[in-house]
Backbone bond lengths (Angstrom), bond angles and torsions (degrees), N, CA, C in turn:
res aa  C-N    CA-C-N  psi(-1)  N-CA   C-N-CA  omega(-1)  CA-C   N-CA-C  phi
1 M - - - 1.457 - - 1.522 109.20 -
2 S 1.321 116.74 131.19 1.455 120.51 -178.21 1.524 110.19 -74.52
3 E 1.333 115.67 153.80 1.455 121.44 -179.88 1.523 110.70 -67.77
4 D 1.334 116.50 138.57 1.459 121.92 174.98 1.523 108.16 -78.64
5 L 1.322 116.84 111.75 1.455 121.26 -177.47 1.528 113.02 -88.62
6 G 1.309 117.33 -2.89 1.456 120.32 175.58 1.512 115.03 95.79
7 Y 1.314 117.29 4.53 1.463 120.13 176.80 1.531 109.49 -87.21
8 G 1.306 115.78 156.02 1.459 120.16 174.08 1.518 112.55 73.23
9 W 1.342 115.11 -176.88 1.458 121.30 -169.57 1.518 113.43 -124.80
10 E 1.344 117.01 12.60 1.466 123.12 174.30 1.522 111.98 57.67
11 G 1.337 115.11 41.00 1.445 119.81 -179.71 1.514 114.00 -57.84
12 E 1.331 117.01 -26.59 1.461 120.38 179.99 1.524 111.91 -66.01
13 L 1.331 117.67 -17.12 1.465 121.70 -179.40 1.526 112.82 -92.62
14 L 1.313 117.03 -3.29 1.463 120.06 -177.60 1.523 111.34 -75.26
15 D 1.322 115.91 134.46 1.467 121.71 172.59 1.528 106.68 -84.05
16 L 1.318 116.64 89.04 1.459 120.89 -172.47 1.531 112.37 -63.06
17 P 1.341 120.55 -47.15 1.472 118.68 179.49 1.527 112.66 -57.73
18 A 1.332 117.38 -41.25 1.463 120.24 -179.26 1.519 110.69 -66.61
19 Y 1.322 116.87 -40.70 1.460 119.78 179.38 1.531 111.06 -64.09
20 L 1.312 116.75 -46.67 1.465 120.43 -179.33 1.525 111.55 -62.42
21 K 1.325 116.92 -36.59 1.464 120.13 176.13 1.524 110.26 -65.51
22 R 1.329 116.62 -40.06 1.470 120.55 -178.46 1.524 111.67 -61.96
23 I 1.343 116.95 -39.03 1.465 119.66 -177.56 1.527 112.45 -94.68
24 G 1.322 117.02 -3.39 1.460 120.18 176.79 1.512 114.09 72.29
25 H 1.347 116.72 31.61 1.475 119.49 -179.82 1.527 109.24 -103.21
26 D 1.339 115.77 123.28 1.460 120.23 176.11 1.523 110.88 -127.81
27 G 1.327 116.44 23.79 1.456 121.04 -177.78 1.514 113.07 -97.16
28 D 1.307 114.74 -160.06 1.461 123.03 -176.04 1.523 110.35 -62.91
29 L 1.344 116.18 144.49 1.458 121.65 176.59 1.521 112.28 -117.52
30 A 1.321 117.75 7.45 1.464 119.65 175.54 1.523 108.42 -61.54
31 P 1.342 118.25 136.62 1.474 120.88 -173.85 1.524 113.13 -75.13
32 T 1.311 115.34 74.22 1.464 121.95 -179.83 1.529 109.59 -116.35
33 G 1.315 115.71 172.99 1.456 120.17 175.38 1.510 112.09 -62.39
34 A 1.328 117.56 -39.71 1.463 121.41 -179.58 1.521 111.27 -64.27
35 T 1.326 117.35 -42.44 1.462 120.93 177.57 1.519 110.46 -63.83
36 L 1.322 116.51 -42.09 1.455 121.09 179.66 1.525 111.18 -59.01
37 R 1.315 116.48 -44.49 1.462 119.85 179.88 1.526 111.13 -64.19
38 A 1.325 116.34 -41.33 1.464 119.99 -178.96 1.529 111.41 -66.48
39 L 1.316 116.75 -43.24 1.464 120.52 -179.82 1.527 111.06 -66.23
40 H 1.314 116.63 -41.36 1.458 121.49 179.76 1.524 110.09 -60.88
41 R 1.312 116.94 -48.72 1.469 121.12 179.78 1.527 110.74 -61.61
42 A 1.312 116.80 -43.49 1.461 120.32 -178.56 1.528 111.18 -63.94
43 H 1.326 116.54 -41.43 1.462 119.97 179.83 1.527 110.63 -65.16
44 V 1.331 116.69 -50.71 1.462 121.51 -175.68 1.526 111.56 -59.39
45 T 1.304 117.57 -38.45 1.464 120.91 -175.56 1.529 113.35 -88.85
46 S 1.329 117.50 -2.82 1.462 120.56 -177.08 1.524 113.66 -111.71
47 I 1.319 117.73 -35.59 1.466 120.96 -174.31 1.526 108.69 -112.61
48 P 1.323 118.49 115.42 1.462 120.62 -173.75 1.527 113.30 -73.92
49 F 1.314 113.62 164.56 1.464 122.50 172.41 1.532 107.77 -92.07
50 E 1.329 116.73 132.80 1.464 118.76 177.06 1.521 111.09 -161.50
51 N 1.328 115.28 153.19 1.465 122.41 -179.90 1.528 111.43 -119.55
52 L 1.317 118.32 25.77 1.457 121.67 -167.17 1.523 113.96 -69.24
53 E 1.323 118.57 -24.69 1.468 118.56 177.59 1.521 111.09 -58.50
54 I 1.328 116.65 -34.28 1.463 120.53 179.63 1.524 109.47 -64.66
55 M 1.330 117.35 -44.03 1.457 121.36 178.49 1.537 111.04 -64.34
56 L 1.316 116.53 -30.54 1.456 121.61 -176.75 1.521 112.55 -87.27
57 G 1.332 116.94 -0.16 1.457 121.16 174.36 1.512 115.66 80.60
58 R 1.336 116.64 23.03 1.461 119.51 179.77 1.530 110.34 -115.75
59 P 1.324 117.79 144.90 1.466 120.26 177.74 1.521 111.29 -71.38
60 I 1.327 115.88 155.62 1.466 121.40 176.16 1.520 108.26 -86.47
61 D 1.315 116.77 117.88 1.464 123.33 -179.98 1.526 108.19 -98.64
62 L 1.344 116.54 117.47 1.459 120.99 -176.69 1.525 113.39 -97.69
63 S 1.322 118.14 10.28 1.458 118.31 172.08 1.519 108.34 -62.59
64 L 1.323 116.56 146.95 1.463 118.82 -178.19 1.518 111.03 -60.92
65 E 1.317 117.45 -35.33 1.458 120.97 178.07 1.524 110.77 -59.66
66 A 1.334 116.54 -45.69 1.463 120.30 -178.29 1.518 111.62 -70.27
67 V 1.316 116.90 -40.00 1.460 120.38 -179.61 1.524 110.45 -65.10
68 Q 1.323 117.13 -41.75 1.462 119.52 177.53 1.525 111.07 -64.59
69 A 1.333 116.48 -41.78 1.461 119.71 -178.86 1.522 110.66 -59.97
70 K 1.321 116.82 -37.99 1.460 120.50 -175.83 1.518 112.43 -83.60
71 L 1.332 117.71 -51.03 1.460 121.47 -172.16 1.522 113.23 -85.30
72 V 1.327 117.37 -25.90 1.466 120.35 -175.59 1.523 111.84 -103.38
73 Q 1.322 116.84 -49.57 1.459 120.02 -172.48 1.523 113.41 -83.08
74 R 1.335 116.73 -23.16 1.460 120.50 -179.86 1.529 109.29 -116.50
75 Q 1.325 115.73 165.17 1.463 120.90 177.91 1.521 109.09 -87.32
76 R 1.333 113.73 68.96 1.450 121.18 -179.92 1.536 108.11 -133.97
77 G 1.309 115.47 174.87 1.455 121.66 175.76 1.513 109.33 -131.63
78 G 1.320 116.24 -156.23 1.455 120.33 179.89 1.506 109.99 -169.14
79 Y 1.332 115.71 -175.27 1.457 118.22 176.08 1.515 110.35 -106.35
80 C 1.343 117.48 -170.56 1.464 120.41 -164.04 1.516 114.03 -56.42
81 Y 1.342 117.74 -40.71 1.462 119.26 -176.71 1.523 111.20 -66.43
82 E 1.314 117.79 -35.12 1.458 120.67 177.84 1.522 111.40 -72.22
83 H 1.335 116.08 -47.82 1.465 119.95 -179.26 1.528 111.65 -59.96
84 N 1.313 116.68 -50.46 1.464 118.97 -174.64 1.525 112.33 -77.19
85 R 1.328 117.55 -21.74 1.471 120.44 169.99 1.521 109.00 -62.64
86 L 1.331 116.48 -45.62 1.459 121.97 -179.23 1.523 111.03 -68.40
87 F 1.324 116.82 -45.38 1.463 120.07 -176.33 1.528 111.02 -68.47
88 A 1.321 117.28 -34.71 1.465 119.69 176.73 1.526 111.11 -64.02
89 A 1.334 117.10 -40.20 1.465 120.36 177.53 1.525 110.63 -63.04
90 L 1.328 115.99 -41.50 1.468 119.99 177.28 1.523 110.85 -59.44
91 L 1.325 116.72 -52.65 1.463 120.04 -175.88 1.519 111.41 -63.81
92 E 1.314 116.98 -39.29 1.461 120.04 176.84 1.531 110.47 -61.41
93 K 1.324 116.83 -42.94 1.466 121.08 -179.72 1.522 111.01 -62.04
94 L 1.335 116.63 -35.71 1.463 120.50 -177.68 1.529 112.92 -82.60
95 G 1.324 117.73 -10.76 1.454 119.94 175.11 1.511 115.85 107.78
96 Y 1.330 118.69 6.63 1.464 120.70 176.41 1.529 110.66 -74.43
97 E 1.320 115.90 156.56 1.457 121.53 170.44 1.526 107.20 -88.83
98 V 1.320 116.78 117.46 1.456 122.29 -172.49 1.523 109.89 -121.90
99 T 1.322 115.70 128.32 1.460 122.27 173.93 1.519 108.11 -129.79
100 A 1.307 117.23 127.63 1.462 120.64 178.09 1.520 110.42 -81.18
101 L 1.318 115.65 150.05 1.460 123.38 177.99 1.530 108.35 -131.51
102 A 1.329 115.80 159.65 1.464 121.40 175.90 1.519 109.28 -112.12
103 G 1.323 116.00 132.55 1.463 121.06 -179.90 1.517 111.72 -115.57
104 R 1.338 115.18 156.47 1.468 122.42 175.84 1.531 107.25 -110.85
105 V 1.322 117.10 111.93 1.458 121.03 -179.91 1.527 108.57 -73.32
106 T 1.326 116.11 121.82 1.462 121.13 -176.31 1.521 113.14 -112.48
107 L 1.330 117.60 -39.89 1.466 122.43 -176.83 1.531 110.72 48.68
108 G 1.333 114.61 42.02 1.448 121.23 176.43 1.511 114.99 93.06
109 A 1.327 119.22 -9.34 1.464 121.69 -179.30 1.526 110.43 -68.23
110 Q 1.322 116.15 150.03 1.461 121.23 -178.61 1.526 112.93 -96.44
111 K 1.324 117.79 -24.57 1.464 119.89 -175.83 1.527 111.22 -77.48
112 I 1.330 115.86 161.17 1.458 121.31 178.25 1.523 109.02 -72.61
113 L 1.315 116.24 127.13 1.452 122.97 178.74 1.532 108.99 -117.37
114 P 1.335 118.61 158.93 1.460 120.26 -175.78 1.524 112.74 -66.34
115 A 1.316 115.34 151.55 1.465 121.15 179.11 1.528 108.43 -82.82
116 T 1.329 115.29 86.93 1.468 120.84 -173.95 1.520 112.68 -121.38
117 H 1.323 116.92 23.59 1.463 119.48 177.50 1.521 109.35 -125.82
118 A 1.328 116.05 136.39 1.463 122.23 -178.69 1.520 110.52 -97.69
119 L 1.327 115.74 135.97 1.458 123.82 178.07 1.521 108.60 -134.29
120 L 1.336 116.12 165.13 1.463 120.62 178.80 1.524 110.48 -129.30
121 H 1.319 115.50 131.54 1.467 124.21 174.23 1.524 106.04 -100.18
122 V 1.316 117.25 119.45 1.468 121.51 -168.91 1.519 110.47 -128.60
123 H 1.345 115.02 138.02 1.456 121.04 177.63 1.524 108.51 -132.95
124 P 1.344 118.82 122.32 1.470 119.69 174.32 1.525 109.76 -60.16
125 P 1.314 118.38 140.10 1.463 120.22 -172.36 1.519 114.75 -63.25
126 D 1.327 118.22 -29.79 1.459 120.60 -176.65 1.522 113.39 -97.34
127 A 1.323 116.98 1.58 1.467 119.53 -179.82 1.528 110.01 -73.96
128 P 1.325 118.57 144.78 1.469 120.76 176.90 1.522 111.19 -56.37
129 R 1.336 117.30 145.59 1.447 120.85 -175.88 1.522 112.32 -65.18
130 D 1.321 117.14 -24.45 1.463 118.78 179.69 1.528 112.33 -88.82
131 E 1.330 117.45 2.19 1.460 120.90 177.32 1.526 109.14 -82.66
132 P 1.342 118.82 137.95 1.463 120.13 -177.55 1.525 112.23 -58.31
133 A 1.314 114.93 142.07 1.462 120.70 173.63 1.533 108.81 -75.03
134 W 1.326 115.99 176.50 1.458 122.28 -179.92 1.522 109.57 -114.12
135 L 1.327 116.62 141.26 1.450 121.68 171.85 1.526 107.70 -98.20
136 C 1.328 116.04 117.52 1.463 121.30 177.79 1.525 109.29 -104.03
137 D 1.323 115.89 137.23 1.459 121.50 -179.63 1.523 108.51 -147.07
138 V 1.336 115.19 81.43 1.464 119.78 -179.07 1.527 111.46 -89.90
139 G 1.343 117.72 1.86 1.453 120.19 -171.80 1.503 116.12 -117.92
140 F 1.331 119.03 17.13 1.456 119.73 178.60 1.527 111.84 -89.41
141 G 1.314 116.13 -27.63 1.454 120.80 178.42 1.508 113.92 98.86
142 A 1.334 116.80 -29.49 1.467 121.16 -177.88 1.515 111.32 -115.63
143 G 1.312 116.91 34.48 1.447 121.46 178.99 1.519 112.36 87.28
144 P 1.316 115.23 -176.03 1.464 128.60 11.08 1.535 113.17 -73.66
145 L 1.313 114.81 161.95 1.455 119.63 176.04 1.524 111.28 -67.37
146 E 1.313 116.24 -37.39 1.457 121.65 -177.34 1.523 109.33 -129.73
147 P 1.325 118.16 159.20 1.467 120.27 179.41 1.521 111.53 -63.06
148 L 1.314 114.70 158.17 1.458 121.78 -179.84 1.517 109.44 -111.02
149 R 1.336 116.07 138.76 1.464 119.57 175.34 1.520 109.62 -71.30
150 L 1.319 115.57 139.18 1.461 119.92 178.07 1.522 109.13 -78.77
151 V 1.322 113.88 76.47 1.464 122.45 179.38 1.525 106.87 -128.46
152 D 1.316 116.46 124.19 1.463 121.49 -176.48 1.520 111.89 -59.20
153 G 1.331 116.21 120.64 1.452 121.49 174.48 1.502 115.97 83.72
154 E 1.319 118.28 -4.95 1.469 120.05 -178.11 1.524 110.45 -70.86
155 E 1.319 116.46 129.34 1.458 122.53 179.67 1.526 109.84 -100.42
156 A 1.316 114.90 143.11 1.466 120.88 178.50 1.514 109.00 -123.80
157 D 1.323 116.35 123.94 1.458 121.50 173.57 1.526 107.02 -102.34
158 Q 1.314 116.11 115.03 1.453 121.47 -176.82 1.529 108.80 -117.91
159 D 1.322 115.15 96.20 1.473 121.37 -178.83 1.516 111.83 55.19
160 G 1.329 116.48 36.86 1.450 121.21 178.31 1.515 114.86 94.90
161 W 1.323 117.99 -15.23 1.461 122.24 175.14 1.533 108.76 -86.11
162 G 1.321 117.59 133.64 1.453 120.47 -175.85 1.515 112.95 -109.84
163 F 1.342 116.06 135.49 1.457 122.74 178.37 1.526 108.81 -140.10
164 R 1.317 116.41 154.44 1.459 120.16 173.00 1.519 109.76 -155.61
165 L 1.317 114.74 156.51 1.454 122.55 173.92 1.515 108.79 -115.32
166 R 1.325 115.82 140.11 1.460 121.14 176.80 1.518 108.94 -135.05
167 R 1.315 115.18 147.34 1.455 119.30 169.85 1.521 108.83 -60.25
168 G 1.335 116.84 139.44 1.450 120.30 179.19 1.515 111.03 -61.74
169 R 1.322 115.48 135.74 1.452 120.43 -178.13 1.521 112.66 -90.43
170 T 1.338 117.67 -8.84 1.458 120.94 177.77 1.518 109.02 -133.12
171 V 1.313 116.81 107.54 1.456 123.28 175.72 1.517 107.23 -123.18
172 T 1.320 117.59 128.74 1.456 120.74 -174.80 1.516 111.80 -61.55
173 A 1.322 115.12 150.63 1.468 120.56 -171.21 1.516 112.80 -64.40
174 W 1.323 116.78 -28.04 1.471 117.52 -176.25 1.526 113.22 -86.11
175 T 1.337 117.17 1.85 1.471 120.36 173.38 1.525 109.69 -127.60
176 P 1.332 117.68 57.04 1.468 119.02 -173.75 1.517 114.01 -65.61
177 N 1.335 117.77 -19.71 1.463 119.87 -176.78 1.531 112.86 -97.44
178 T 1.313 116.75 3.07 1.457 120.02 178.05 1.524 110.00 -85.08
179 A 1.329 115.43 128.44 1.462 119.96 -178.73 1.519 109.41 -84.88
180 G 1.329 116.21 109.06 1.451 120.41 178.91 1.523 111.06 -95.19
181 W 1.349 117.01 141.19 1.455 122.69 -178.73 1.518 110.10 -133.71
182 E 1.326 115.11 157.16 1.454 122.52 175.53 1.527 108.89 -128.26
183 M 1.330 115.15 135.63 1.464 121.18 170.54 1.517 107.68 -98.88
184 H 1.325 116.60 128.94 1.464 122.33 177.93 1.520 109.30 -117.64
185 Q 1.333 114.84 146.80 1.459 120.80 175.52 1.519 108.48 -126.17
186 R 1.331 115.96 138.76 1.455 120.17 -178.78 1.521 110.40 -82.71
187 G 1.347 114.87 129.17 1.451 121.03 177.52 1.513 110.72 -120.98
188 P 1.317 118.11 -174.43 1.466 121.37 -179.20 1.520 113.49 -59.12
189 D 1.347 116.47 -28.33 1.466 120.49 -177.84 1.523 113.27 -105.24
190 G 1.324 117.01 16.48 1.459 120.32 178.99 1.520 112.11 110.78
191 W 1.315 115.58 -161.91 1.462 121.23 -174.95 1.523 111.13 -79.25
192 V 1.337 115.71 137.88 1.458 122.61 176.76 1.526 108.00 -126.27
193 Q 1.326 115.88 131.26 1.463 119.73 175.23 1.526 108.51 -67.77
194 R 1.326 117.04 120.27 1.461 120.93 -176.58 1.521 111.82 -91.40
195 H 1.330 115.94 -47.04 1.454 119.06 173.62 1.517 110.46 -157.40
196 T 1.317 115.27 164.05 1.457 122.68 177.02 1.525 108.54 -118.19
197 F 1.322 115.40 157.16 1.464 119.48 177.37 1.524 108.94 -159.52
198 V 1.309 115.55 161.80 1.459 121.65 175.00 1.520 108.32 -121.65
199 L 1.313 115.91 157.08 1.467 120.88 -179.30 1.525 109.40 -84.97
200 S 1.323 114.50 69.29 1.459 123.24 178.55 1.520 107.88 -127.01
201 E 1.314 117.77 126.05 1.456 121.76 -170.22 1.525 112.93 -66.64
202 A 1.316 115.69 135.93 1.464 123.49 172.21 1.529 108.23 -113.03
203 F 1.319 115.43 158.53 1.466 121.47 -175.36 1.534 109.84 -126.96
204 R 1.320 115.47 175.92 1.460 119.77 -178.93 1.525 112.02 -56.39
205 I 1.329 116.81 -39.28 1.458 119.79 -179.23 1.527 110.98 -65.07
206 D 1.327 117.05 -30.98 1.467 119.97 176.75 1.524 110.86 -68.82
207 F 1.322 116.79 -35.04 1.461 120.49 173.90 1.533 109.70 -60.70
208 E 1.344 116.54 -42.01 1.458 120.74 -179.61 1.526 110.99 -61.58
209 V 1.320 116.64 -43.39 1.462 120.58 -178.05 1.531 110.39 -66.61
210 G 1.330 116.70 -48.47 1.458 120.04 179.19 1.511 112.16 -61.39
211 S 1.326 116.66 -41.73 1.455 121.02 -178.85 1.527 110.95 -64.80
212 H 1.316 116.96 -37.05 1.465 119.88 179.21 1.529 110.29 -61.19
213 F 1.326 117.24 -45.03 1.460 119.95 178.42 1.526 110.85 -62.81
214 V 1.317 115.92 -48.66 1.461 120.37 -176.07 1.526 111.69 -61.05
215 S 1.327 116.88 -35.55 1.469 119.87 -172.80 1.518 114.02 -94.35
216 T 1.341 118.20 -8.54 1.470 119.37 -176.12 1.522 114.79 -127.42
217 S 1.308 118.74 -24.78 1.458 119.91 -173.98 1.526 112.01 -73.75
218 P 1.336 118.00 136.16 1.465 119.53 174.00 1.525 112.59 -65.78
219 R 1.336 116.99 -14.02 1.463 121.25 176.50 1.522 112.32 -84.68
220 S 1.329 116.50 -9.22 1.455 120.33 -179.93 1.521 110.18 -80.55
221 P 1.337 117.97 135.51 1.476 119.44 177.21 1.521 112.83 -68.02
222 F 1.337 117.62 -12.42 1.463 120.13 -175.73 1.525 113.52 -92.08
223 T 1.328 119.07 -0.76 1.460 120.01 -179.11 1.524 112.95 -99.99
224 T 1.327 116.59 -0.30 1.466 119.10 -172.38 1.520 114.34 -107.93
225 R 1.335 118.07 -21.70 1.463 119.73 -177.31 1.519 109.67 -163.15
226 P 1.350 116.50 158.96 1.467 119.07 175.21 1.525 109.98 -63.24
227 Y 1.326 114.91 139.60 1.462 119.82 175.52 1.518 107.66 -140.80
228 V 1.328 115.75 114.87 1.459 122.16 -171.91 1.520 108.67 -133.59
229 Q 1.347 116.13 140.41 1.463 120.26 178.34 1.530 109.90 -137.00
230 K 1.314 114.82 143.25 1.475 121.50 173.27 1.522 106.95 -133.40
231 F 1.325 115.92 117.82 1.463 121.95 -173.52 1.512 110.44 -109.80
232 S 1.335 115.73 142.55 1.461 121.15 176.29 1.510 108.24 -149.17
233 A 1.323 116.32 177.35 1.456 119.83 176.93 1.523 111.04 -62.88
234 G 1.318 117.16 -30.41 1.456 120.35 -173.15 1.510 116.03 -93.53
235 D 1.353 117.56 -27.17 1.456 118.12 -179.19 1.525 111.22 -163.84
236 L 1.330 114.04 164.76 1.456 123.39 172.16 1.516 107.28 -116.61
237 R 1.336 115.83 118.81 1.465 120.97 177.91 1.529 108.56 -103.34
238 V 1.318 116.35 131.43 1.465 121.82 -177.70 1.519 109.29 -131.17
239 L 1.331 115.70 130.16 1.455 121.89 167.61 1.516 107.16 -107.55
240 D 1.311 116.99 115.49 1.459 123.13 179.76 1.520 107.27 -121.03
241 G 1.333 116.57 100.66 1.461 119.95 -172.24 1.511 109.73 70.41
242 T 1.316 117.05 -108.92 1.467 120.77 175.92 1.522 111.59 -118.59
243 T 1.320 117.19 13.02 1.469 120.98 179.78 1.523 110.12 -103.11
244 V 1.307 116.71 125.31 1.464 122.59 175.64 1.520 108.50 -104.12
245 T 1.332 115.65 126.28 1.458 121.58 178.00 1.522 108.88 -122.03
246 V 1.312 116.36 135.78 1.466 122.42 175.13 1.515 107.42 -117.63
247 T 1.344 116.00 118.77 1.457 122.30 -179.31 1.520 109.31 -116.89
248 R 1.330 116.34 140.10 1.462 121.50 -178.92 1.531 110.22 -109.90
249 P 1.328 117.37 164.88 1.466 119.90 -176.89 1.526 114.44 -55.92
250 D 1.340 118.23 -29.46 1.464 120.14 -179.74 1.523 113.09 -79.66
251 G 1.340 116.78 0.88 1.452 121.19 178.56 1.516 114.43 94.03
252 S 1.310 118.37 -11.79 1.465 120.25 177.94 1.525 109.46 -67.14
253 A 1.329 116.20 146.40 1.458 120.19 -176.17 1.511 110.80 -150.06
254 E 1.306 115.16 157.11 1.460 121.51 174.97 1.523 107.73 -142.26
255 A 1.332 116.00 148.14 1.460 120.39 -176.56 1.517 110.15 -136.08
256 R 1.335 114.98 152.79 1.454 120.46 174.03 1.531 108.06 -147.66
257 T 1.315 115.58 154.80 1.457 121.39 -179.84 1.518 109.56 -106.92
258 L 1.331 115.94 135.25 1.455 121.89 -177.81 1.522 110.86 -100.43
259 A 1.305 116.15 152.19 1.457 120.99 164.32 1.528 107.28 -73.96
260 P 1.332 118.92 144.42 1.471 119.97 -178.13 1.524 113.76 -51.25
261 E 1.334 117.71 -40.25 1.460 120.31 -177.16 1.524 113.07 -68.85
262 D 1.333 117.74 -14.62 1.467 120.82 179.56 1.528 112.80 -88.11
263 V 1.324 117.03 -11.74 1.462 120.21 -173.33 1.525 112.55 -60.68
264 P 1.340 121.23 -48.56 1.474 119.20 -178.82 1.520 114.14 -56.66
265 D 1.347 117.46 -41.13 1.464 119.91 179.71 1.528 111.51 -66.61
266 V 1.336 117.27 -38.79 1.458 120.30 178.33 1.525 110.41 -67.60
267 L 1.316 117.17 -37.95 1.461 120.05 176.21 1.530 110.85 -58.07
268 A 1.311 116.76 -42.84 1.469 120.72 -179.28 1.523 111.50 -70.81
269 R 1.317 116.97 -44.69 1.463 120.81 -174.11 1.528 112.80 -75.75
270 D 1.328 117.97 -43.93 1.461 121.48 -171.02 1.527 114.13 -101.47
271 F 1.337 117.09 -19.10 1.461 119.75 -175.80 1.534 113.23 -120.67
272 G 1.313 117.60 -6.67 1.460 120.38 179.52 1.506 113.59 70.15
273 I 1.335 117.76 27.21 1.464 122.51 -179.36 1.520 108.24 -112.98
274 V 1.325 116.59 116.86 1.450 122.01 -178.33 1.523 109.02 -110.01
275 L 1.322 116.33 114.38 1.462 121.59 176.92 1.516 109.26 -85.66
276 E 1.333 115.98 142.94 1.459 121.01 -172.70 1.523 111.05 -114.31
277 G 1.328 115.83 161.06 1.459 121.58 173.36 1.517 112.58 59.19
278 E 1.336 115.33 -128.58 1.457 121.90 -179.28 1.526 113.05 -86.35
279 D 1.337 117.18 -1.30 1.471 119.80 -174.54 1.528 114.10 -60.87
280 P 1.348 120.24 -40.31 1.470 117.88 178.06 1.520 112.56 -57.58
281 D 1.336 117.10 -44.44 1.461 120.62 -179.57 1.530 110.87 -66.90
282 R 1.310 116.91 -38.14 1.468 120.25 -179.95 1.518 110.53 -66.13
283 L 1.323 117.09 -39.05 1.460 119.92 179.09 1.526 110.41 -66.85
284 V 1.314 117.07 -44.70 1.461 120.44 179.40 1.519 110.00 -60.30
285 E 1.311 117.81 -42.12 1.463 120.41 179.60 1.520 111.15 -64.68
286 F 1.341 117.94 -39.45 1.463 120.94 177.16 1.523 109.65 -60.26
287 I 1.318 117.18 -46.91 1.461 120.63 -178.14 1.523 110.92 -62.54
288 R 1.331 116.43 -41.48 1.461 119.49 -179.67 1.523 111.88 -63.90
289 T 1.322 117.56 -37.28 1.465 119.70 -179.32 1.523 111.58 -70.86
290 K 1.337 116.86 -22.52 1.470 120.27 -180.00 1.512 112.74 -89.55
291 N 1.319 117.02 -19.95 1.474 120.63 -178.26 1.534 111.36 -81.28
């Protein structure tokens, strides 16, 4: 067996039937733009975003075997590195050209923030080379429902949710040839820059490094409280600590606060996340110690 040098996404190891069953996709698998959009939507609306392993005291394992066991075989979710690790393996298996990218989540902030978000640059194999590639992001938790074409300024309305990509307006002078981009999401008060990224290839080992920071650093927003999202065409459900917020495409929202002991049941009922064994009690205890 040849040494694994860290290139590619190990698509040959993906359990394709199990994955397709998990996301509820029984359509075409030819590597086209239409298939890509369908798979992206199915993944985003089926597998939730969550950081609960951190609360439960376990490390995030990004091996494809571990990611499949958690996101596909069990009623669990994950964060960007897990989601896009899985989706990259799928696309590679189906024949797409897949390149990972690193993004900096800004949510409107002006200062430089760490590159701790995983994205995928995807090109259907039979598409003309001068046709724009697609930006896939199945691991942010709040969409998009479908991939976005890498076209400067193009806006996408997806069931009332608005997204757009723009060329970065600030690129440092010593990297004049680096293509900088911004992802924007439409909110009640207009467009907000969600994250920035450059077209520079990232690899599996880069996912490992970013994930380590996100899951262990006291500076990471994911080490202090549960953060769970479930996105659909009709609403975005978010659990942030003990607060559940439901936001709709028109910007209307409602929120409620949970008692710590109610969190596991709400995770199962509203987010499709079922904790097993002692995990419900461990999560409740973590929340109580933080409150």
